[in-house]
py3Dmol code that shows the C-alpha trace and the ligand (Angstrom):
import py3Dmol

protein = """\
ATOM      1  CA  MET A   1     180.227 175.563-110.533  1.00  0.00           C
ATOM      2  CA  ASN A   2     180.004 173.327-107.489  1.00  0.00           C
ATOM      3  CA  ASP A   3     181.001 169.702-108.362  1.00  0.00           C
ATOM      4  CA  ILE A   4     177.859 168.210-106.873  1.00  0.00           C
ATOM      5  CA  LEU A   5     175.730 170.568-108.959  1.00  0.00           C
ATOM      6  CA  THR A   6     177.698 169.627-112.054  1.00  0.00           C
ATOM      7  CA  GLN A   7     176.865 165.969-111.379  1.00  0.00           C
ATOM      8  CA  LEU A   8     173.196 166.825-110.867  1.00  0.00           C
ATOM      9  CA  VAL A   9     173.069 168.837-114.079  1.00  0.00           C
ATOM     10  CA  SER A  10     174.549 165.865-115.963  1.00  0.00           C
ATOM     11  CA  LEU A  11     172.031 163.531-114.319  1.00  0.00           C
ATOM     12  CA  GLN A  12     169.176 165.817-115.284  1.00  0.00           C
ATOM     13  CA  ALA A  13     170.348 165.915-118.894  1.00  0.00           C
ATOM     14  CA  ILE A  14     170.208 162.088-118.964  1.00  0.00           C
ATOM     15  CA  ASP A  15     166.814 162.053-117.249  1.00  0.00           C
ATOM     16  CA  LEU A  16     165.397 164.509-119.762  1.00  0.00           C
ATOM     17  CA  GLU A  17     166.579 162.254-122.586  1.00  0.00           C
ATOM     18  CA  ILE A  18     164.926 159.267-120.874  1.00  0.00           C
ATOM     19  CA  ASP A  19     161.723 161.323-120.500  1.00  0.00           C
ATOM     20  CA  GLN A  20     161.768 161.972-124.226  1.00  0.00           C
ATOM     21  CA  ILE A  21     162.188 158.255-124.900  1.00  0.00           C
ATOM     22  CA  ASP A  22     159.286 157.443-122.556  1.00  0.00           C
ATOM     23  CA  ASN A  23     157.134 160.037-124.276  1.00  0.00           C
ATOM     24  CA  ALA A  24     157.977 158.573-127.674  1.00  0.00           C
ATOM     25  CA  ILE A  25     156.854 155.135-126.441  1.00  0.00           C
ATOM     26  CA  LYS A  26     153.676 156.621-124.983  1.00  0.00           C
ATOM     27  CA  SER A  27     152.754 158.422-128.168  1.00  0.00           C
ATOM     28  CA  GLU A  28     153.359 155.291-130.257  1.00  0.00           C
ATOM     29  CA  GLN A  29     151.113 153.370-127.900  1.00  0.00           C
ATOM     30  CA  SER A  30     148.391 155.993-127.646  1.00  0.00           C
ATOM     31  CA  GLY A  31     148.122 156.263-131.443  1.00  0.00           C
ATOM     32  CA  LEU A  32     147.468 152.548-131.532  1.00  0.00           C
ATOM     33  CA  ASP A  33     145.038 152.712-128.606  1.00  0.00           C
ATOM     34  CA  GLU A  34     143.006 155.314-130.482  1.00  0.00           C
ATOM     35  CA  ARG A  35     142.753 153.070-133.524  1.00  0.00           C
ATOM     36  CA  MET A  36     141.746 150.128-131.329  1.00  0.00           C
ATOM     37  CA  SER A  37     139.007 152.081-129.645  1.00  0.00           C
ATOM     38  CA  ALA A  38     137.739 153.242-133.054  1.00  0.00           C
ATOM     39  CA  LEU A  39     137.521 149.570-134.049  1.00  0.00           C
ATOM     40  CA  ALA A  40     135.642 148.696-130.870  1.00  0.00           C
ATOM     41  CA  LYS A  41     133.212 151.559-131.525  1.00  0.00           C
ATOM     42  CA  ARG A  42     132.492 150.326-135.041  1.00  0.00           C
ATOM     43  CA  GLU A  43     132.005 146.781-133.759  1.00  0.00           C
ATOM     44  CA  ALA A  44     129.551 148.045-131.167  1.00  0.00           C
ATOM     45  CA  PHE A  45     127.679 149.968-133.873  1.00  0.00           C
ATOM     46  CA  ILE A  46     127.437 146.823-136.025  1.00  0.00           C
ATOM     47  CA  ASN A  47     126.006 144.912-133.050  1.00  0.00           C
ATOM     48  CA  GLU A  48     123.522 147.696-132.501  1.00  0.00           C
ATOM     49  CA  LEU A  49     122.405 147.501-136.137  1.00  0.00           C
ATOM     50  CA  GLN A  50     122.079 143.728-135.820  1.00  0.00           C
ATOM     51  CA  GLU A  51     119.862 144.153-132.772  1.00  0.00           C
ATOM     52  CA  ILE A  52     117.668 146.657-134.585  1.00  0.00           C
ATOM     53  CA  ILE A  53     117.325 144.271-137.541  1.00  0.00           C
ATOM     54  CA  SER A  54     116.454 141.330-135.283  1.00  0.00           C
ATOM     55  CA  ALA A  55     113.830 143.378-133.458  1.00  0.00           C
ATOM     56  CA  LEU A  56     112.309 144.470-136.793  1.00  0.00           C
ATOM     57  CA  GLN A  57     112.259 140.873-138.034  1.00  0.00           C
ATOM     58  CA  LYS A  58     110.499 139.776-134.874  1.00  0.00           C
ATOM     59  CA  GLU A  59     107.927 142.541-135.211  1.00  0.00           C
ATOM     60  CA  SER A  60     107.323 141.633-138.827  1.00  0.00           C
ATOM     61  CA  LYS A  61     106.758 137.994-137.907  1.00  0.00           C
ATOM     62  CA  THR A  62     104.212 138.953-135.275  1.00  0.00           C
ATOM     63  CA  LEU A  63     102.378 141.143-137.799  1.00  0.00           C
ATOM     64  CA  GLU A  64     102.417 138.306-140.345  1.00  0.00           C
ATOM     65  CA  GLY A  65     100.885 135.944-137.792  1.00  0.00           C
ATOM     66  CA  GLU A  66      98.195 138.474-136.956  1.00  0.00           C
ATOM     67  CA  MET A  67      97.498 139.026-140.630  1.00  0.00           C
ATOM     68  CA  ALA A  68      97.062 135.284-141.227  1.00  0.00           C
ATOM     69  CA  ASP A  69      94.611 135.107-138.301  1.00  0.00           C
ATOM     70  CA  LYS A  70      92.635 138.014-139.711  1.00  0.00           C
ATOM     71  CA  MET A  71      92.436 136.369-143.145  1.00  0.00           C
ATOM     72  CA  ASP A  72      91.319 133.107-141.529  1.00  0.00           C
ATOM     73  CA  HIS A  73      88.592 135.093-139.820  1.00  0.00           C
ATOM     74  CA  VAL A  74      87.580 136.618-143.152  1.00  0.00           C
ATOM     75  CA  ARG A  75      87.286 133.162-144.748  1.00  0.00           C
ATOM     76  CA  GLU A  76      85.349 131.806-141.795  1.00  0.00           C
ATOM     77  CA  ARG A  77      82.904 134.721-141.915  1.00  0.00           C
ATOM     78  CA  GLN A  78      82.556 134.378-145.685  1.00  0.00           C
ATOM     79  CA  SER A  79      81.508 130.740-145.348  1.00  0.00           C
ATOM     80  CA  LYS A  80      79.016 131.749-142.685  1.00  0.00           C
ATOM     81  CA  MET A  81      77.399 134.093-145.205  1.00  0.00           C
ATOM     82  CA  MET A  82      75.790 131.041-146.860  1.00  0.00           C
ATOM     83  CA  GLN A  83      73.878 130.205-143.717  1.00  0.00           C
ATOM     84  CA  VAL A  84      72.477 133.566-142.660  1.00  0.00           C
ATOM     85  CA  GLN A  85      68.843 134.283-143.371  1.00  0.00           C
ATOM     86  CA  THR A  86      68.063 137.909-142.678  1.00  0.00           C
ATOM     87  CA  GLY A  87      69.339 140.991-144.410  1.00  0.00           C
ATOM     88  CA  ARG A  88      70.382 142.453-141.059  1.00  0.00           C
ATOM     89  CA  GLU A  89      72.583 139.462-140.273  1.00  0.00           C
ATOM     90  CA  GLN A  90      74.043 139.654-143.741  1.00  0.00           C
ATOM     91  CA  THR A  91      74.879 143.335-143.393  1.00  0.00           C
ATOM     92  CA  ALA A  92      76.522 142.727-140.007  1.00  0.00           C
ATOM     93  CA  LEU A  93      78.617 139.896-141.418  1.00  0.00           C
ATOM     94  CA  LEU A  94      79.656 141.918-144.448  1.00  0.00           C
ATOM     95  CA  LYS A  95      80.778 144.724-142.197  1.00  0.00           C
ATOM     96  CA  GLU A  96      82.754 142.304-140.066  1.00  0.00           C
ATOM     97  CA  ILE A  97      84.450 140.898-143.187  1.00  0.00           C
ATOM     98  CA  GLU A  98      85.276 144.348-144.511  1.00  0.00           C
ATOM     99  CA  ASP A  99      86.739 145.407-141.175  1.00  0.00           C
ATOM    100  CA  ALA A 100      88.889 142.286-140.929  1.00  0.00           C
ATOM    101  CA  LYS A 101      90.147 142.778-144.498  1.00  0.00           C
ATOM    102  CA  LYS A 102      90.969 146.393-143.777  1.00  0.00           C
ATOM    103  CA  SER A 103      92.806 145.437-140.622  1.00  0.00           C
ATOM    104  CA  ALA A 104      94.750 142.724-142.482  1.00  0.00           C
ATOM    105  CA  LYS A 105      95.668 145.292-145.131  1.00  0.00           C
ATOM    106  CA  GLU A 106      97.012 147.600-142.418  1.00  0.00           C
ATOM    107  CA  ASN A 107      99.223 144.772-141.209  1.00  0.00           C
ATOM    108  CA  GLU A 108     100.478 144.238-144.724  1.00  0.00           C
ATOM    109  CA  GLU A 109     101.398 147.901-145.058  1.00  0.00           C
ATOM    110  CA  LYS A 110     103.219 147.880-141.727  1.00  0.00           C
ATOM    111  CA  ILE A 111     105.130 144.770-142.817  1.00  0.00           C
ATOM    112  CA  MET A 112     106.166 146.526-146.039  1.00  0.00           C
ATOM    113  CA  THR A 113     107.482 149.507-144.104  1.00  0.00           C
ATOM    114  CA  ILE A 114     109.396 147.215-141.748  1.00  0.00           C
ATOM    115  CA  MET A 115     110.881 145.312-144.703  1.00  0.00           C
ATOM    116  CA  GLU A 116     112.145 148.565-146.181  1.00  0.00           C
ATOM    117  CA  SER A 117     113.688 149.487-142.850  1.00  0.00           C
ATOM    118  CA  ILE A 118     115.339 146.054-142.559  1.00  0.00           C
ATOM    119  CA  GLU A 119     116.771 146.473-146.049  1.00  0.00           C
ATOM    120  CA  LYS A 120     118.121 149.918-145.222  1.00  0.00           C
ATOM    121  CA  HIS A 121     119.691 148.758-141.947  1.00  0.00           C
ATOM    122  CA  SER A 122     121.128 145.621-143.562  1.00  0.00           C
ATOM    123  CA  ALA A 123     122.807 147.677-146.284  1.00  0.00           C
ATOM    124  CA  GLN A 124     124.259 149.981-143.658  1.00  0.00           C
ATOM    125  CA  MET A 125     125.465 147.003-141.642  1.00  0.00           C
ATOM    126  CA  GLU A 126     127.166 145.489-144.685  1.00  0.00           C
ATOM    127  CA  GLU A 127     128.936 148.778-145.335  1.00  0.00           C
ATOM    128  CA  GLU A 128     130.082 148.984-141.718  1.00  0.00           C
ATOM    129  CA  LYS A 129     131.307 145.390-141.821  1.00  0.00           C
ATOM    130  CA  ASN A 130     133.364 146.138-144.912  1.00  0.00           C
ATOM    131  CA  LEU A 131     134.874 149.208-143.272  1.00  0.00           C
ATOM    132  CA  LEU A 132     135.635 147.193-140.159  1.00  0.00           C
ATOM    133  CA  LYS A 133     137.368 144.522-142.193  1.00  0.00           C
ATOM    134  CA  GLY A 134     139.614 147.109-143.852  1.00  0.00           C
ATOM    135  CA  GLU A 135     140.329 148.868-140.585  1.00  0.00           C
ATOM    136  CA  LYS A 136     141.179 145.605-138.834  1.00  0.00           C
ATOM    137  CA  LYS A 137     143.710 144.827-141.508  1.00  0.00           C
ATOM    138  CA  LEU A 138     145.283 148.268-141.130  1.00  0.00           C
ATOM    139  CA  VAL A 139     145.374 148.020-137.350  1.00  0.00           C
ATOM    140  CA  THR A 140     147.078 144.631-137.522  1.00  0.00           C
ATOM    141  CA  GLU A 141     149.771 146.119-139.732  1.00  0.00           C
ATOM    142  CA  GLU A 142     149.991 149.169-137.491  1.00  0.00           C
ATOM    143  CA  THR A 143     150.272 147.014-134.370  1.00  0.00           C
ATOM    144  CA  ASN A 144     153.240 145.151-135.813  1.00  0.00           C
ATOM    145  CA  LYS A 145     154.875 148.420-136.796  1.00  0.00           C
ATOM    146  CA  VAL A 146     154.288 150.012-133.382  1.00  0.00           C
ATOM    147  CA  ARG A 147     155.627 146.921-131.598  1.00  0.00           C
ATOM    148  CA  ALA A 148     158.789 147.053-133.695  1.00  0.00           C
ATOM    149  CA  ASN A 149     159.143 150.791-133.025  1.00  0.00           C
ATOM    150  CA  ILE A 150     158.685 150.376-129.291  1.00  0.00           C
ATOM    151  CA  GLU A 151     161.173 147.521-129.245  1.00  0.00           C
ATOM    152  CA  ALA A 152     163.749 149.678-131.031  1.00  0.00           C
ATOM    153  CA  ILE A 153     163.096 152.603-128.693  1.00  0.00           C
ATOM    154  CA  ASN A 154     163.385 150.313-125.663  1.00  0.00           C
ATOM    155  CA  LYS A 155     166.782 149.103-126.816  1.00  0.00           C
ATOM    156  CA  GLY A 156     168.043 152.680-126.784  1.00  0.00           C
ATOM    157  CA  LYS A 157     166.381 153.246-123.436  1.00  0.00           C
ATOM    158  CA  LYS A 158     168.218 150.332-121.832  1.00  0.00           C
ATOM    159  CA  LYS A 159     171.541 151.934-122.631  1.00  0.00           C
ATOM    160  CA  LYS A 160     170.368 155.258-121.223  1.00  0.00           C
ATOM    161  CA  ASP A 161     169.014 153.574-118.096  1.00  0.00           C
ATOM    162  CA  GLN A 162     172.468 152.124-117.409  1.00  0.00           C
ATOM    163  CA  ILE A 163     174.110 155.513-117.935  1.00  0.00           C
ATOM    164  CA  ARG A 164     171.543 156.968-115.543  1.00  0.00           C
ATOM    165  CA  ILE A 165     172.325 154.364-112.884  1.00  0.00           C
ATOM    166  CA  ASP A 166     176.050 155.125-113.182  1.00  0.00           C
ATOM    167  CA  GLN A 167     175.516 158.869-112.961  1.00  0.00           C
ATOM    168  CA  ALA A 168     173.053 158.616-110.047  1.00  0.00           C
ATOM    169  CA  GLY A 169     175.648 156.498-108.212  1.00  0.00           C
ATOM    170  CA  LYS A 170     177.915 159.528-108.054  1.00  0.00           C
ATOM    171  CA  ILE A 171     175.369 161.513-106.047  1.00  0.00           C
ATOM    172  CA  LYS A 172     174.618 161.294-102.334  1.00  0.00           C
ATOM    173  CA  LYS A 173     171.405 159.342-101.647  1.00  0.00           C
ATOM    174  CA  SER A 174     169.621 162.068 -99.676  1.00  0.00           C
ATOM    175  CA  LEU A 175     170.333 164.635-102.359  1.00  0.00           C
ATOM    176  CA  LEU A 176     169.237 162.190-105.042  1.00  0.00           C
ATOM    177  CA  ARG A 177     165.911 161.704-103.287  1.00  0.00           C
ATOM    178  CA  LYS A 178     165.423 165.450-103.098  1.00  0.00           C
ATOM    179  CA  TYR A 179     166.318 165.750-106.777  1.00  0.00           C
ATOM    180  CA  ASP A 180     163.873 162.980-107.784  1.00  0.00           C
ATOM    181  CA  THR A 181     161.045 164.523-105.766  1.00  0.00           C
ATOM    182  CA  LEU A 182     161.715 167.951-107.242  1.00  0.00           C
ATOM    183  CA  ARG A 183     161.694 166.543-110.751  1.00  0.00           C
ATOM    184  CA  GLN A 184     158.354 164.876-110.105  1.00  0.00           C
ATOM    185  CA  HIS A 185     156.758 168.053-108.838  1.00  0.00           C
ATOM    186  CA  ARG A 186     158.567 170.595-110.976  1.00  0.00           C
ATOM    187  CA  ASN A 187     157.896 169.403-114.491  1.00  0.00           C
ATOM    188  CA  GLY A 188     161.093 167.365-114.826  1.00  0.00           C
ATOM    189  CA  LEU A 189     163.447 170.186-113.885  1.00  0.00           C
ATOM    190  CA  ALA A 190     165.042 169.897-110.445  1.00  0.00           C
ATOM    191  CA  VAL A 191     168.238 171.808-111.204  1.00  0.00           C
ATOM    192  CA  ILE A 192     168.025 175.119-112.983  1.00  0.00           C
ATOM    193  CA  ASN A 193     170.329 177.958-113.842  1.00  0.00           C
ATOM    194  CA  VAL A 194     170.009 181.556-112.790  1.00  0.00           C
ATOM    195  CA  VAL A 195     170.494 184.309-115.341  1.00  0.00           C
ATOM    196  CA  ASP A 196     170.902 187.936-114.239  1.00  0.00           C
ATOM    197  CA  GLY A 197     169.573 187.047-110.812  1.00  0.00           C
ATOM    198  CA  VAL A 198     166.430 185.389-112.190  1.00  0.00           C
ATOM    199  CA  CYS A 199     165.649 181.697-111.613  1.00  0.00           C
ATOM    200  CA  GLN A 200     165.023 180.143-115.029  1.00  0.00           C
ATOM    201  CA  GLY A 201     162.593 177.625-113.519  1.00  0.00           C
ATOM    202  CA  CYS A 202     160.010 180.040-112.132  1.00  0.00           C
ATOM    203  CA  PHE A 203     161.350 183.318-113.583  1.00  0.00           C
ATOM    204  CA  MET A 204     161.343 185.009-110.208  1.00  0.00           C
ATOM    205  CA  ALA A 205     164.238 187.213-109.109  1.00  0.00           C
ATOM    206  CA  LEU A 206     166.381 185.836-106.318  1.00  0.00           C
ATOM    207  CA  PRO A 207     166.944 188.080-103.288  1.00  0.00           C
ATOM    208  CA  PRO A 208     170.227 189.958-104.018  1.00  0.00           C
ATOM    209  CA  GLN A 209     172.033 188.458-101.030  1.00  0.00           C
ATOM    210  CA  ARG A 210     171.059 184.928-102.102  1.00  0.00           C
ATOM    211  CA  TYR A 211     172.209 185.678-105.638  1.00  0.00           C
ATOM    212  CA  ASN A 212     175.569 186.906-104.377  1.00  0.00           C
ATOM    213  CA  MET A 213     176.037 183.705-102.382  1.00  0.00           C
ATOM    214  CA  LEU A 214     175.110 181.660-105.430  1.00  0.00           C
ATOM    215  CA  LEU A 215     177.674 183.494-107.543  1.00  0.00           C
ATOM    216  CA  LYS A 216     180.425 182.227-105.235  1.00  0.00           C
ATOM    217  CA  GLY A 217     179.412 178.733-106.298  1.00  0.00           C
ATOM    218  CA  ASP A 218     180.500 176.741-103.259  1.00  0.00           C
ATOM    219  CA  GLU A 219     177.096 175.940-101.731  1.00  0.00           C
ATOM    220  CA  ILE A 220     173.842 174.484-103.060  1.00  0.00           C
ATOM    221  CA  TYR A 221     170.869 176.827-102.776  1.00  0.00           C
ATOM    222  CA  ASP A 222     167.173 176.273-103.399  1.00  0.00           C
ATOM    223  CA  CYS A 223     165.161 178.846-105.268  1.00  0.00           C
ATOM    224  CA  PRO A 224     163.006 180.534-102.578  1.00  0.00           C
ATOM    225  CA  THR A 225     160.011 180.460-104.944  1.00  0.00           C
ATOM    226  CA  CYS A 226     160.068 177.102-106.757  1.00  0.00           C
ATOM    227  CA  GLN A 227     162.556 175.254-104.488  1.00  0.00           C
ATOM    228  CA  ARG A 228     164.529 174.021-107.475  1.00  0.00           C
ATOM    229  CA  LEU A 229     168.266 173.724-106.954  1.00  0.00           C
ATOM    230  CA  ASN A 230     169.851 176.777-108.522  1.00  0.00           C
ATOM    231  CA  TYR A 231     173.171 176.997-110.272  1.00  0.00           C
ATOM    232  CA  TYR A 232     175.021 179.796-111.912  1.00  0.00           C
ATOM    233  CA  LEU A 233     177.035 179.460-115.079  1.00  0.00           C
ATOM    234  CA  PRO A 234     179.248 182.428-115.846  1.00  0.00           C
ATOM    235  CA  PRO A 235     178.731 183.628-119.410  1.00  0.00           C
ATOM    236  CA  ALA A 236     181.337 182.309-121.865  1.00  0.00           C
ATOM    237  CA  LYS A 237     184.089 184.891-122.253  1.00  0.00           C
ATOM    238  CA  GLU A 238     184.012 186.651-125.554  1.00  0.00           C
ATOM    239  CA  GLU A 239     187.247 186.447-127.481  1.00  0.00           C
ATOM    240  CA  ASN A 240     188.686 189.732-128.602  1.00  0.00           C
TER     241      ASN A 240
END
"""
ligand_1 = """\
1
ZN
Zn 162.673 179.244 -109.099
"""
view = py3Dmol.view(width=600, height=400)
view.addModel(protein, "pdb")
view.setStyle({"model": 0}, {"cartoon": {"style": "trace"}})
view.addModel(ligand_1, "xyz")
view.setStyle({"model": 1}, {"stick": {}})
view.zoomTo()
view.show()
């Protein structure tokens, strides 16, 4: 194989290893990110519950105030009963008192329902808070672990990065740029072998004349379909 291609193939092998390292870092990080966002979701839910509870408490207070006013009205009307003379006035007052009592009773029932709802929401909030506490503890441990993992991975990456720099230094700048661009757009594979006339990057057959030129191995050719740089490796000779 052409020397320049050999260098590119070596460079690509290093780059693929570095890609794997980068992916390992990403997956460590994204696992942690998922846990963090789960925590944030639970926190938001707890806040939501707190808001519901506060609104219910406010409503209950308003109803209590109204109820007190209604009972005051009942007492006031009851004392007026002493002063009325006619049966008609008495009947009207009695009706007014009954209505006010009934209305106060309705308030009381509403307050009871609200209290039950507050209790239910408070219990749920307590449960969520407990879960959050446990999850926070786990995430803290996980964060430390992930940081240590990433640090260890990065150490290995530094060595590889230096090897990459050395290997890239052996390749002409213009070709290196082409290689880098190809890798970006062709799923990390800029240099690819050809087997039985078929490019192993896009699995399209090379035109026969192009394949014959490639077999000679002294020029660099792009695949006409995927533009990757093609190389040909003769099959290892079988020993008899
Ligand atoms: Zn191709």
